[in-house]
DSSP file (Angstrom, degrees, kcal/mol; ACC not computed):
  #  RESIDUE AA STRUCTURE BP1 BP2  ACC     N-H-->O    O-->H-N    N-H-->O    O-->H-N    TCO  KAPPA ALPHA  PHI   PSI    X-CA   Y-CA   Z-CA
    1    1 A M              0   0    0      0, 0.0     2,-0.0     0, 0.0     0, 0.0   0.000 360.0 360.0 360.0 130.3 -144.7  -73.4  -76.3
    2    2 A G     >  -     0   0    0     34,-0.1     4,-2.2     1,-0.1     5,-0.1  -0.236 360.0-101.0 -83.8 175.0 -146.6  -70.2  -76.3
    3    3 A R  H  > S+     0   0    0      2,-0.2     4,-2.6     1,-0.2     5,-0.2   0.905 119.6  50.4 -63.5 -44.0 -150.0  -69.4  -77.8
    4    4 A R  H  > S+     0   0    0      1,-0.2     4,-2.8     2,-0.2     5,-0.2   0.945 110.9  49.0 -62.5 -46.4 -148.7  -67.7  -80.9
    5    5 A E  H  > S+     0   0    0      1,-0.2     4,-2.3     2,-0.2    -1,-0.2   0.909 111.0  50.8 -59.5 -41.5 -146.4  -70.6  -81.7
    6    6 A Q  H  X S+     0   0    0     -4,-2.2     4,-2.2     2,-0.2    -1,-0.2   0.925 110.8  48.4 -62.2 -44.7 -149.3  -73.0  -81.2
    7    7 A R  H  X S+     0   0    0     -4,-2.6     4,-2.4     1,-0.2    -2,-0.2   0.921 110.9  51.3 -61.0 -43.1 -151.5  -71.0  -83.6
    8    8 A M  H  X S+     0   0    0     -4,-2.8     4,-2.4     1,-0.2    -1,-0.2   0.901 109.5  49.7 -62.9 -40.5 -148.7  -70.9  -86.2
    9    9 A R  H  X S+     0   0    0     -4,-2.3     4,-2.5    -5,-0.2    -1,-0.2   0.904 110.2  50.8 -64.2 -40.7 -148.2  -74.6  -86.0
   10   10 A E  H  X S+     0   0    0     -4,-2.2     4,-1.9     2,-0.2    -2,-0.2   0.900 110.4  49.7 -63.7 -40.5 -152.0  -75.2  -86.4
   11   11 A I  H  X S+     0   0    0     -4,-2.4     4,-2.2     2,-0.2     5,-0.3   0.935 111.9  48.0 -63.2 -46.8 -152.0  -72.9  -89.5
   12   12 A L  H  X S+     0   0    0     -4,-2.4     4,-2.7     1,-0.2    -2,-0.2   0.924 112.3  48.5 -60.0 -45.5 -149.0  -74.8  -91.0
   13   13 A E  H  < S+     0   0    0     -4,-2.5    -1,-0.2     1,-0.2    -2,-0.2   0.823 112.1  49.5 -67.5 -31.1 -150.6  -78.2  -90.4
   14   14 A A  H  < S+     0   0    0     -4,-1.9    -1,-0.2    -5,-0.2    -2,-0.2   0.883 120.3  34.8 -73.3 -38.5 -153.9  -77.1  -91.9
   15   15 A H  H  < S+     0   0    0     -4,-2.2    -2,-0.2     1,-0.2    -3,-0.2   0.725 131.0  30.1 -90.5 -23.5 -152.4  -75.6  -95.0
   16   16 A F    ><  +     0   0    0     -4,-2.7     3,-1.8    -5,-0.3    -1,-0.2  -0.541  67.5 163.8-132.9  66.8 -149.5  -78.1  -95.5
   17   17 A P  T 3  S+     0   0    0      0, 0.0    -1,-0.1     0, 0.0    -4,-0.1   0.742  79.0  43.0 -62.6 -24.0 -150.8  -81.4  -94.0
   18   18 A N  T 3  S+     0   0    0     -3,-0.1     2,-0.1     2,-0.1    29,-0.1   0.268  94.8 109.9-104.1  11.6 -148.1  -83.5  -95.7
   19   19 A A    <   -     0   0    0     -3,-1.8     2,-0.4    -7,-0.2    27,-0.2  -0.436  60.9-137.0 -88.2 159.1 -145.2  -81.2  -95.0
   20   20 A E  E     +A   45   0A   0     25,-2.3    25,-3.3    -2,-0.1     2,-0.3  -0.932  35.9 170.2-105.3 136.9 -142.3  -81.5  -92.7
   21   21 A Y  E     -A   44   0A   0     -2,-0.4     2,-0.4    23,-0.2    23,-0.2  -0.992  31.3-155.2-149.1 158.4 -141.5  -78.3  -90.8
   22   22 A G  E     -A   43   0A   0     21,-2.3    21,-2.5    -2,-0.3     2,-0.5  -0.986  14.5-172.6-131.4 122.3 -139.4  -76.8  -88.0
   23   23 A L  E     -A   42   0A   0     -2,-0.4     2,-0.5    19,-0.2    19,-0.2  -0.971   6.3-174.1-118.8 123.9 -140.7  -73.7  -86.3
   24   24 A E  E     -A   41   0A   0     17,-2.8    17,-2.2    -2,-0.5     2,-0.8  -0.970  23.1-138.3-126.2 126.7 -138.4  -72.0  -83.8
   25   25 A N  E     +A   40   0A   0     -2,-0.5     3,-0.3    15,-0.2    15,-0.3  -0.731  25.5 173.6 -79.8 112.0 -139.1  -69.1  -81.6
   26   26 A E    >   +     0   0    0     13,-2.5     3,-2.1    -2,-0.8    14,-0.2   0.157  41.1 115.3-104.8  16.4 -136.0  -66.9  -81.8
   27   27 A S  G >   +     0   0    0     12,-0.7     3,-2.2     1,-0.3     5,-0.3   0.832  66.6  65.8 -57.9 -34.0 -137.4  -64.0  -79.8
   28   28 A S  G 3  S+     0   0    0      1,-0.3    -1,-0.3    -3,-0.3    75,-0.2   0.675  93.1  62.7 -65.1 -14.5 -134.8  -64.6  -77.0
   29   29 A M  G <  S+     0   0    0     -3,-2.1    70,-0.6    10,-0.1    -1,-0.3   0.424 101.6  65.9 -85.5   1.0 -132.1  -63.6  -79.5
   30   30 A H  S <  S-     0   0    0     -3,-2.2     2,-2.3    72,-0.2    73,-0.2  -0.721  99.4 -92.0-124.0 168.8 -133.6  -60.1  -79.8
   31   31 A A  S    S+     0   0    0     -2,-0.2    71,-0.1    71,-0.1    -3,-0.1  -0.468  83.5 113.5 -82.5  70.5 -134.1  -57.1  -77.7
   32   32 A V  S    S-     0   0    0     -2,-2.3     3,-0.1    -5,-0.3     4,-0.1  -0.911  75.3 -80.5-134.4 160.7 -137.6  -58.0  -76.5
   33   33 A P    >   -     0   0    0      0, 0.0     3,-1.6     0, 0.0    -3,-0.1  -0.266  59.3 -88.5 -61.4 149.2 -139.0  -59.0  -73.1
   34   34 A A  T 3  S+     0   0    0      1,-0.2    -6,-0.0    -6,-0.0    -7,-0.0  -0.270 115.1  29.3 -54.7 141.6 -138.4  -62.5  -71.9
   35   35 A G  T 3  S+     0   0    0      1,-0.2    -1,-0.2    -3,-0.1    -8,-0.0   0.485  87.7 148.6  84.6   3.3 -141.2  -64.9  -73.0
   36   36 A S    <   -     0   0    0     -3,-1.6    -1,-0.2    -4,-0.1    -9,-0.2  -0.262  39.5-157.7 -69.4 157.3 -141.9  -62.9  -76.2
   37   37 A E        +     0   0    0    -10,-0.1     3,-0.1     1,-0.1    -1,-0.1  -0.578  57.0 111.4-131.1  67.6 -143.2  -64.5  -79.3
   38   38 A T        +     0   0    0      1,-0.2    37,-2.4    35,-0.2    36,-2.3   0.637  66.6  50.3-115.4 -22.4 -142.1  -61.9  -81.9
   39   39 A H  E     + b   0  75A   0     35,-0.2   -13,-2.5    34,-0.1   -12,-0.7  -0.981  63.0 169.9-129.5 121.5 -139.4  -63.5  -83.9
   40   40 A F  E     -Ab  25  76A   0     35,-2.4    37,-2.6    -2,-0.4     2,-0.4  -0.914  23.1-149.7-131.0 156.9 -139.6  -67.0  -85.6
   41   41 A K  E     -Ab  24  77A   0    -17,-2.2   -17,-2.8    -2,-0.3     2,-0.4  -0.991  17.2-167.0-123.7 134.4 -137.7  -69.1  -88.0
   42   42 A L  E     -Ab  23  78A   0     35,-3.2    37,-2.5    -2,-0.4     2,-0.6  -0.980  14.5-171.9-129.7 122.8 -139.5  -71.6  -90.2
   43   43 A L  E     -Ab  22  79A   0    -21,-2.5   -21,-2.3    -2,-0.4     2,-0.5  -0.970  18.5-175.8-106.0 118.2 -138.0  -74.4  -92.3
   44   44 A L  E     -Ab  21  80A   0     35,-2.9    37,-2.8    -2,-0.6     2,-0.6  -0.966  11.5-170.2-123.7 119.3 -140.9  -75.8  -94.4
   45   45 A I  E     +Ab  20  81A   0    -25,-3.3   -25,-2.3    -2,-0.5     2,-0.3  -0.925  27.1 143.0-112.6 110.4 -140.4  -78.8  -96.7
   46   46 A A    >   -     0   0    0     35,-2.7     3,-1.6    -2,-0.6   -27,-0.1  -0.988  52.8-139.7-150.9 134.8 -143.4  -79.4  -99.0
   47   47 A D  G >  S+     0   0    0     -2,-0.3     3,-1.6     1,-0.3    35,-0.1   0.516  92.9  88.6 -73.3  -2.2 -143.8  -80.6 -102.5
   48   48 A D  G 3  S+     0   0    0      1,-0.3    -1,-0.3    33,-0.1    34,-0.1   0.703  81.6  62.5 -60.5 -18.8 -146.6  -77.9 -102.8
   49   49 A F  G X   +     0   0    0     -3,-1.6     3,-2.2    32,-0.2    -1,-0.3   0.387  69.9 130.7 -92.6   3.2 -143.6  -75.7 -103.8
   50   50 A L  T <  S+     0   0    0     -3,-1.6     3,-0.1     1,-0.3    -3,-0.0  -0.386  85.0   4.0 -57.5 126.7 -142.7  -77.6 -107.0
   51   51 A G  T 3  S+     0   0    0      1,-0.2     2,-0.4    -2,-0.1    -1,-0.3   0.555 103.6 122.8  75.8   8.1 -142.4  -75.1 -109.8
   52   52 A V    <   -     0   0    0     -3,-2.2    -1,-0.2     1,-0.0    -3,-0.0  -0.878  63.3-118.5-106.7 133.1 -143.0  -72.1 -107.5
   53   53 A S     >  -     0   0    0     -2,-0.4     4,-2.4     1,-0.1     5,-0.2  -0.208  23.8-113.5 -65.4 158.6 -140.4  -69.3 -107.3
   54   54 A R  H  > S+     0   0    0      1,-0.2     4,-2.2     2,-0.2     5,-0.2   0.893 117.5  51.9 -59.6 -40.7 -138.6  -68.6 -104.0
   55   55 A V  H  > S+     0   0    0      1,-0.2     4,-2.3     2,-0.2    -1,-0.2   0.933 110.9  46.6 -62.9 -45.8 -140.3  -65.2 -103.8
   56   56 A E  H  > S+     0   0    0      2,-0.2     4,-2.5     1,-0.2    -1,-0.2   0.869 108.9  55.8 -66.5 -36.0 -143.8  -66.7 -104.3
   57   57 A R  H  X S+     0   0    0     -4,-2.4     4,-2.2     2,-0.2    -1,-0.2   0.951 110.1  45.5 -58.5 -49.0 -143.1  -69.4 -101.8
   58   58 A S  H  X S+     0   0    0     -4,-2.2     4,-3.1     1,-0.2     5,-0.3   0.902 111.5  52.4 -62.8 -41.5 -142.3  -66.8  -99.1
   59   59 A R  H  X S+     0   0    0     -4,-2.3     4,-2.4     1,-0.2    -1,-0.2   0.924 109.5  49.3 -60.2 -44.5 -145.3  -64.7 -100.1
   60   60 A R  H  X S+     0   0    0     -4,-2.5     4,-0.9     2,-0.2    -2,-0.2   0.923 115.1  43.3 -61.8 -44.9 -147.6  -67.7  -99.7
   61   61 A V  H >X S+     0   0    0     -4,-2.2     3,-0.9     1,-0.2     4,-0.6   0.942 113.9  49.4 -69.2 -46.9 -146.3  -68.6  -96.3
   62   62 A Q  H >< S+     0   0    0     -4,-3.1     3,-1.6     1,-0.2    -1,-0.2   0.890 104.6  60.8 -58.6 -38.7 -146.2  -65.1  -95.0
   63   63 A G  H >< S+     0   0    0     -4,-2.4     3,-1.2     1,-0.3    -1,-0.2   0.807  94.9  62.3 -59.1 -30.4 -149.8  -64.6  -96.1
   64   64 A L  H << S+     0   0    0     -4,-0.9    -1,-0.3    -3,-0.9     3,-0.3   0.764 106.7  45.8 -64.8 -24.0 -150.9  -67.4  -93.9
   65   65 A F  T <X S+     0   0    0     -3,-1.6     4,-2.4    -4,-0.6    -1,-0.3   0.064  70.9 119.5-110.2  24.0 -149.7  -65.4  -90.9
   66   66 A S  H <> S+     0   0    0     -3,-1.2     4,-1.8     1,-0.2    -1,-0.2   0.886  78.9  50.2 -58.9 -39.7 -151.1  -61.9  -91.7
   67   67 A D  H  > S+     0   0    0     -3,-0.3     4,-1.0    -4,-0.2    -1,-0.2   0.875 109.2  52.1 -66.2 -35.6 -153.2  -61.9  -88.5
   68   68 A E  H  4>S+     0   0    0      1,-0.2     5,-2.8     2,-0.2     3,-0.5   0.905 108.3  50.4 -67.0 -40.5 -150.2  -62.8  -86.5
   69   69 A F  H ><5S+     0   0    0     -4,-2.4     3,-1.0     1,-0.2    -1,-0.2   0.875 109.1  52.3 -63.7 -36.2 -148.2  -59.9  -88.0
   70   70 A K  H 3<5S+     0   0    0     -4,-1.8    -1,-0.2     1,-0.2    -2,-0.2   0.738 111.9  47.6 -69.8 -22.0 -151.1  -57.6  -87.2
   71   71 A S  T 3<5S-     0   0    0     -4,-1.0    -1,-0.2    -3,-0.5    -2,-0.2   0.122 136.1 -63.7-112.7  21.9 -151.0  -58.8  -83.5
   72   72 A G  T < 5S+     0   0    0     -3,-1.0     2,-0.4     1,-0.4    -3,-0.2   0.302  82.9 134.7 123.4 -12.1 -147.3  -58.6  -82.7
   73   73 A L      < +     0   0    0     -5,-2.8    -1,-0.4     1,-0.2   -35,-0.2  -0.589  26.8 177.9 -66.8 124.6 -145.4  -61.0  -84.8
   74   74 A H        +     0   0    0    -36,-2.3     2,-0.4    -2,-0.4   -35,-0.2   0.827  55.5  15.0-100.5 -39.9 -142.4  -58.9  -85.9
   75   75 A A  E     -b   39   0A   0    -37,-2.4   -35,-2.4     2,-0.0     2,-0.4  -0.999  49.0-177.4-145.3 141.5 -140.2  -61.2  -88.0
   76   76 A L  E     -b   40   0A   0     -2,-0.4     2,-0.5   -37,-0.2   -35,-0.2  -0.902  12.7-158.1-139.7 108.2 -140.5  -64.6  -89.7
   77   77 A S  E     -b   41   0A   0    -37,-2.6   -35,-3.2    -2,-0.4     2,-0.4  -0.753  21.2-164.8 -83.6 129.0 -137.4  -66.1  -91.5
   78   78 A I  E     +b   42   0A   0     -2,-0.5     2,-0.4   -37,-0.2   -35,-0.2  -0.957  26.5 177.6-124.6 132.2 -138.7  -68.6  -94.0
   79   79 A R  E     -b   43   0A   0    -37,-2.5   -35,-2.9    -2,-0.4     2,-0.6  -0.931  16.3-178.6-125.3 108.0 -136.9  -71.3  -96.0
   80   80 A A  E     +b   44   0A   0     -2,-0.4     2,-0.3   -37,-0.2   -35,-0.2  -0.933  15.1 157.2-111.5 115.2 -139.6  -73.1  -98.0
   81   81 A I  E     -b   45   0A   0    -37,-2.8   -35,-2.7    -2,-0.6   -32,-0.2  -0.865  38.7-110.4-136.4 164.4 -138.3  -75.9 -100.1
   82   82 A T     >  -     0   0    0     -2,-0.3     4,-2.2   -37,-0.2   -35,-0.2  -0.453  37.8-106.6 -87.5 168.1 -139.3  -79.2 -101.8
   83   83 A Q  H  > S+     0   0    0      1,-0.2     4,-2.4     2,-0.2     5,-0.2   0.907 121.8  52.9 -61.0 -42.1 -138.3  -82.6 -100.6
   84   84 A E  H  > S+     0   0    0      1,-0.2     4,-1.3     2,-0.2    -1,-0.2   0.914 108.8  49.1 -61.5 -42.8 -135.9  -82.9 -103.5
   85   85 A E  H  4>S+     0   0    0      1,-0.2     5,-2.6     2,-0.2     6,-0.3   0.887 110.1  52.1 -63.6 -38.1 -134.3  -79.6 -102.6
   86   86 A A  H ><5S+     0   0    0     -4,-2.2     3,-1.7     1,-0.2     5,-0.5   0.914 107.1  52.1 -63.2 -42.6 -134.0  -80.8  -99.0
   87   87 A E  H 3<5S+     0   0    0     -4,-2.4    -1,-0.2     1,-0.3    -2,-0.2   0.765 106.2  55.4 -65.9 -24.7 -132.3  -84.0 -100.1
   88   88 A K  T 3<5S-     0   0    0     -4,-1.3    -1,-0.3    -5,-0.2    -2,-0.2   0.356 129.8 -93.8 -89.8   5.3 -129.8  -81.9 -102.1
   89   89 A G  T X 5S+     0   0    0     -3,-1.7     3,-1.4    -5,-0.1    -3,-0.2   0.524  83.8 132.1 102.3   6.2 -128.8  -80.0  -99.0
   90   90 A A  T 3 <S+     0   0    0     -5,-2.6    -4,-0.2     1,-0.3    -3,-0.1   0.689  71.9  59.9 -67.3 -16.6 -131.1  -76.9  -99.2
   91   91 A R  T >  S+     0   0    0     -5,-0.5     3,-0.8    -6,-0.3    -1,-0.3   0.696  88.5  96.2 -80.9 -18.1 -132.1  -77.4  -95.5
   92   92 A D  T <  S+     0   0    0     -3,-1.4     3,-0.1     1,-0.2     0, 0.0  -0.361  80.7  21.7 -73.7 149.2 -128.5  -77.0  -94.4
   93   93 A G  T 3  S+     0   0    0      1,-0.2     2,-1.7    -2,-0.1    -1,-0.2   0.675  70.0 147.3  74.4  18.6 -127.0  -73.7  -93.2
   94   94 A F    <   +     0   0    0     -3,-0.8     2,-0.4   -15,-0.0    -1,-0.2  -0.615  24.4 150.2 -88.4  80.9 -130.3  -72.1  -92.3
   95   95 A V        -     0   0    0     -2,-1.7    -3,-0.0    -3,-0.1     0, 0.0  -0.941  44.1-128.2-119.2 132.7 -128.9  -70.1  -89.4
   96   96 A S        -     0   0    0     -2,-0.4     3,-0.1     1,-0.1     2,-0.1  -0.582  26.6-120.3 -79.6 139.6 -130.2  -66.7  -88.2
   97   97 A P        -     0   0    0      0, 0.0     2,-0.1     0, 0.0    -1,-0.1  -0.353  38.9 -87.3 -72.5 159.7 -127.6  -63.9  -87.9
   98   98 A A        -     0   0    0      1,-0.1     2,-0.3    -2,-0.1   -68,-0.1  -0.425  46.7-113.6 -64.9 140.7 -127.1  -62.2  -84.5
   99   99 A C    >   -     0   0    0    -70,-0.6     3,-1.3     1,-0.1    -1,-0.1  -0.590  11.8-141.2 -77.6 136.0 -129.5  -59.4  -83.9
  100  100 A M  T 3  S+     0   0    0     -2,-0.3    -1,-0.1     1,-0.3   -70,-0.0   0.808 105.1  45.3 -67.0 -29.0 -127.8  -56.0  -83.7
  101  101 A G  T 3  S+     0   0    0    -72,-0.1    -1,-0.3     2,-0.0     3,-0.1  -0.003  85.8 160.2-102.5  28.6 -130.2  -55.0  -80.9
  102  102 A R    <   -     0   0    0     -3,-1.3   -72,-0.2   -72,-0.2   -71,-0.1  -0.176  46.9-106.1 -56.9 139.2 -129.7  -58.2  -79.0
  103  103 A R        -     0   0    0    -75,-0.2    -1,-0.1   -73,-0.2    -4,-0.1  -0.415  35.2-119.6 -64.3 137.5 -130.6  -58.2  -75.4
  104  104 A K              0   0    0      1,-0.1    -1,-0.1    -2,-0.1    -3,-0.0  -0.587 360.0 360.0 -80.2 141.1 -127.5  -58.3  -73.1
  105  105 A P              0   0    0      0, 0.0    -1,-0.1     0, 0.0    -2,-0.1   0.510 360.0 360.0 -66.2 360.0 -127.2  -61.3  -70.7
């Protein structure tokens, strides 16, 4: 786990202490140098999102990482859902598409 990923996990745990989350560094799927921490995917399950629109959920989460975006974080895919939504299957199918500029093997 790199430094950026560690910072992001600390931020999530500080702001959503009772949440379940999965944070995945997907940088290797993109045209970036090996070992980069520029592209992440986040599944965040927290009842803090009850009654909050999807757009506002994403804004709140993205706002937590403004310093990371200023220092090299390029992309963050977010699925922010409640526990009830997760139980109804909202966590399923959260798959990132292939990058058009994907690094060749």
